[in-house]
C-alpha positions as CSV (number, residue, x, y, z in Angstrom):
1,M,-53.8,-58.2,1.7
2,D,-51.9,-56.7,-1.2
3,R,-53.9,-55.2,-4.0
4,P,-53.1,-56.4,-7.5
5,E,-51.9,-53.0,-8.6
6,D,-49.4,-52.9,-5.7
7,R,-47.8,-56.2,-6.8
8,D,-46.9,-54.6,-10.1
9,L,-44.7,-51.8,-8.5
10,P,-41.1,-52.5,-7.6
11,A,-40.3,-52.4,-3.9
12,P,-38.3,-49.3,-2.9
13,T,-34.7,-50.1,-2.5
14,P,-31.6,-47.9,-2.1
15,A,-30.6,-48.7,-5.6
16,N,-33.7,-47.1,-7.2
17,Q,-33.9,-44.1,-4.8
18,P,-32.5,-40.8,-6.1
19,A,-29.0,-40.0,-4.7
20,P,-28.8,-36.8,-2.7
21,A,-27.4,-33.8,-4.5
22,P,-23.8,-33.1,-3.6
23,T,-23.2,-30.1,-1.3
24,R,-21.7,-27.2,-3.2
25,R,-18.7,-25.6,-1.5
26,L,-17.9,-21.9,-1.8
27,T,-14.5,-20.6,-2.5
28,T,-13.0,-17.9,-0.2
29,G,-13.7,-15.2,-2.8
30,E,-17.3,-16.3,-3.1
31,L,-17.7,-16.3,0.7
32,E,-16.4,-12.7,0.9
33,A,-18.8,-11.7,-1.9
34,V,-21.7,-13.4,-0.1
35,I,-21.0,-11.6,3.1
36,R,-20.7,-8.3,1.4
37,R,-23.9,-8.8,-0.5
38,A,-25.7,-10.0,2.7
39,V,-24.7,-6.8,4.5
40,E,-25.9,-4.7,1.5
41,L,-29.3,-6.5,1.6
42,Q,-29.6,-6.1,5.3
43,S,-29.2,-2.4,5.1
44,D,-32.0,-0.1,4.0
45,P,-32.0,-0.1,0.2
46,A,-33.9,3.2,0.1
47,G,-31.6,5.1,2.4
48,P,-28.1,6.5,1.6
49,D,-25.1,4.2,1.5
50,E,-23.6,5.0,4.9
51,G,-21.5,1.8,4.9
52,V,-21.0,-0.5,7.8
53,S,-19.5,0.6,11.1
54,E,-16.3,-1.0,12.4
55,A,-18.1,-2.4,15.4
56,D,-20.5,-4.2,13.1
57,V,-17.6,-5.5,11.0
58,V,-16.0,-6.9,14.2
59,R,-19.3,-8.4,15.3
60,I,-19.8,-10.1,11.9
61,G,-16.2,-11.4,12.1
62,Q,-16.8,-12.9,15.6
63,E,-19.9,-14.7,14.3
64,L,-17.7,-16.2,11.6
65,G,-15.2,-17.3,14.3
66,L,-12.6,-14.5,13.6
67,E,-10.6,-12.8,16.3
68,P,-11.5,-9.1,16.8
69,A,-7.8,-8.1,16.6
70,A,-7.5,-9.8,13.2
71,V,-10.6,-8.1,11.9
72,R,-9.5,-4.7,13.1
73,R,-6.1,-5.2,11.5
74,A,-7.8,-6.2,8.2
75,V,-10.0,-3.1,8.4
76,A,-7.0,-0.8,9.0
77,E,-5.0,-2.4,6.2
78,V,-8.0,-2.1,3.8
79,R,-8.6,1.6,4.8
80,G,-4.9,2.4,4.3
81,R,-4.5,0.6,1.1
82,A,-3.8,3.1,-1.7
83,P,-5.3,2.7,-5.2
84,E,-3.2,0.7,-7.6
85,E,-0.8,3.0,-9.3
86,R,-1.1,3.1,-13.1
87,G,0.4,5.1,-15.9
88,A,3.5,5.2,-18.0
89,L,5.8,6.4,-15.3
90,T,4.8,3.5,-13.0
91,R,5.5,1.0,-15.7
92,L,8.8,2.6,-16.9
93,V,10.2,3.8,-13.6
94,G,8.4,2.3,-10.6
95,P,5.7,3.0,-8.0
96,A,5.7,6.5,-6.4
97,T,4.8,5.5,-2.8
98,V,7.0,3.6,-0.4
99,R,5.2,1.9,2.4
100,A,6.1,-0.1,5.5
101,S,3.8,-1.5,8.3
102,R,4.1,-3.4,11.5
103,V,2.1,-4.5,14.5
104,M,3.3,-2.9,17.7
105,P,2.7,-4.4,21.2
106,R,1.6,-1.2,22.7
107,P,-1.6,0.9,22.8
108,A,-2.4,3.1,19.8
109,A,-2.6,6.4,21.8
110,A,0.9,5.9,23.4
111,T,2.4,4.9,20.0
112,S,1.0,8.0,18.3
113,T,2.4,10.2,21.1
114,V,5.9,8.6,20.8
115,L,5.9,9.1,17.0
116,D,4.7,12.6,17.1
117,R,7.2,13.7,19.7
118,Y,10.1,12.0,17.8
119,L,9.2,13.5,14.5
120,R,8.8,17.0,16.0
121,K,11.9,17.0,18.1
122,A,14.4,14.7,16.4
123,E,13.4,14.9,12.7
124,L,12.2,18.6,13.0
125,M,9.0,17.8,11.1
126,V,5.6,19.3,11.7
127,P,2.0,18.1,10.9
128,Q,0.8,19.5,7.6
129,R,-2.5,17.7,7.2
130,R,-4.6,15.4,9.4
131,F,-6.7,12.9,7.4
132,P,-9.3,10.6,9.0
133,D,-6.9,7.7,8.8
134,R,-3.4,9.3,8.9
135,T,-1.4,12.4,9.6
136,R,1.0,13.9,7.1
137,Y,4.2,15.4,8.4
138,G,6.4,17.8,6.5
139,R,9.9,19.1,6.8
140,D,10.2,22.2,9.0
141,T,11.8,24.8,6.8
142,S,12.3,27.5,9.3
143,L,15.7,29.0,10.1
144,A,15.6,27.7,13.7
145,A,15.0,24.2,12.4
146,G,17.9,24.5,10.0
147,L,20.2,25.5,12.8
148,S,19.0,22.7,15.0
149,R,19.7,20.2,12.2
150,I,23.3,21.4,12.0
151,G,23.7,20.9,15.8
152,Q,22.0,17.5,15.8
153,S,24.2,16.2,13.0
154,L,27.2,16.5,15.3
155,S,25.7,14.6,18.3
156,R,23.1,12.1,17.1
157,S,23.8,8.4,17.4
158,H,21.2,7.6,14.6
159,K,21.2,9.2,11.2
160,P,18.1,11.3,10.6
161,L,15.4,10.2,8.1
162,R,15.9,13.4,6.1
163,M,12.5,13.2,4.4
164,N,10.4,16.0,3.1
165,Q,7.2,14.3,3.7
166,L,6.0,11.3,5.8
167,D,2.5,9.9,6.4
168,I,1.8,8.1,9.7
169,S,-1.2,5.9,10.5
170,V,-1.8,4.3,13.9
171,S,-4.8,2.0,14.1
172,P,-5.8,0.2,17.3
173,L,-6.2,-3.6,17.2
174,D,-7.0,-4.1,20.8
175,D,-6.2,-2.4,24.1
176,A,-2.6,-3.5,24.1
177,S,-1.6,-3.4,20.4
178,C,-1.9,-1.4,17.2
179,L,-0.9,-1.4,13.5
180,V,1.5,1.3,12.5
181,E,1.9,2.2,8.8
182,V,4.4,4.7,7.5
183,S,4.7,5.9,3.9
184,S,6.5,8.5,1.8
185,E,5.8,9.9,-1.6
186,L,8.6,10.0,-4.3
187,R,6.5,11.5,-7.1
188,G,8.7,14.6,-7.3
189,V,11.9,12.5,-7.4
190,R,10.4,10.2,-10.0
191,G,9.1,13.0,-12.1
192,G,12.4,14.9,-11.9
193,L,14.4,11.9,-13.0
194,A,12.1,11.1,-15.9
195,G,12.0,14.7,-17.0
196,G,15.8,14.9,-16.9
197,V,16.1,11.8,-19.0
198,M,13.5,13.0,-21.5
199,G,15.2,16.4,-21.8
200,S,18.6,15.0,-22.3
201,T,17.5,12.2,-24.7
202,G,15.2,14.6,-26.5
203,G,18.1,16.8,-27.8
204,A,20.1,13.7,-28.6
205,A,17.2,12.1,-30.4
206,T,16.7,15.2,-32.5
207,A,20.4,15.3,-33.5
208,W,20.4,11.6,-34.1
209,A,17.3,11.8,-36.4
210,A,18.8,14.6,-38.4
211,T,22.0,12.7,-38.9
212,V,20.1,9.5,-39.8
213,W,17.9,11.2,-42.5
214,A,20.9,13.2,-43.9
215,T,23.0,10.1,-44.7
216,P,22.5,7.4,-47.3
217,I,23.0,4.6,-44.7
218,A,19.9,5.4,-42.5
219,D,19.0,1.9,-41.4
220,P,22.3,1.0,-39.6
221,L,22.3,4.4,-37.9
222,M,18.8,4.0,-36.7
223,L,19.7,0.7,-35.1
224,L,22.7,2.3,-33.3
225,G,20.5,4.9,-31.7
226,V,18.1,2.5,-30.1
227,P,20.6,1.1,-27.5
228,A,21.6,4.6,-26.5
229,L,18.1,5.7,-25.7
230,A,17.3,2.4,-24.0
231,G,20.4,2.7,-21.9
232,A,19.4,6.2,-20.7
233,W,16.1,4.9,-19.5
234,L,17.6,1.8,-17.8
235,G,20.1,4.0,-16.0
236,M,17.4,6.3,-14.8
237,R,15.4,3.3,-13.6
238,A,18.4,2.0,-11.7
239,I,18.9,5.3,-9.9
240,Y,15.2,5.4,-8.9
241,E,15.3,1.8,-7.7
242,S,18.2,2.7,-5.5
243,I,16.4,5.8,-4.0
244,Y,13.3,3.6,-3.5
245,S,15.2,0.9,-1.7
246,T,17.0,3.5,0.5
247,T,13.7,5.0,1.5
248,Q,12.2,1.6,2.2
249,D,15.2,0.9,4.5
250,K,14.6,4.2,6.4
251,L,11.0,3.4,7.0
252,E,11.8,-0.1,8.2
253,S,14.5,1.3,10.5
254,L,12.0,3.7,12.0
255,L,9.6,0.9,12.8
256,D,12.5,-1.2,14.2
257,R,13.4,1.6,16.6
258,L,9.8,2.2,17.5
259,E,9.3,-1.5,18.3
260,H,12.4,-1.6,20.5
261,D,11.6,1.7,22.2
262,E,14.7,3.4,20.8
263,L,13.1,6.6,19.5
264,R,14.7,9.5,21.3
């Protein structure tokens, strides 16, 4: 039998029940941040920051449904990623480092051997420094190497790279594939071009300023000097862009020949 106080309460219906809170979805960036933070919290906060091993990264990726090869490629690309270039020269002229990368359907050890043999014998380059993630090759400047270059120029079917410096990185993705990254620095070329323009325009600017301030029609002469200085910088930038593009083509050509087993 119902109690009097029960008859005064409304019967529970879907209309007066609280609606469930909507499930909040995470963006891709938030997901990455959550994973990074979870890894930090799982590590010992009192110990030194030793990072996470590549094996642990691959395991975490597998738990998220990612293929190990994709995770290893991402690790290799992140490790090889250079800091963003900043500064006046980068804004006015362009980046100093030229890069190219490609996945090769062959083991990393065999690929490293092929590249090392080709750079030593065909390009006459020698290892200068070995970093944890890459090897830097430099131009062999010995007399014997110079004589060899003269002889090779008469018999080679492919044009040599003719680079003073080349960085090579080969990262395994799985047992049968690897990621190859090649890069070359153009800081010296960029600095030389910028210095030449600044030197040539510096003298012209001094003479132009003296002429401007020595005449009664200073304002029109000042306007005439601006296009001349801007034109010098634009010309220098066009020259550097051409050098940069040519270097990029050389790096891509090297990867093409490596991919098709044409490095001899």
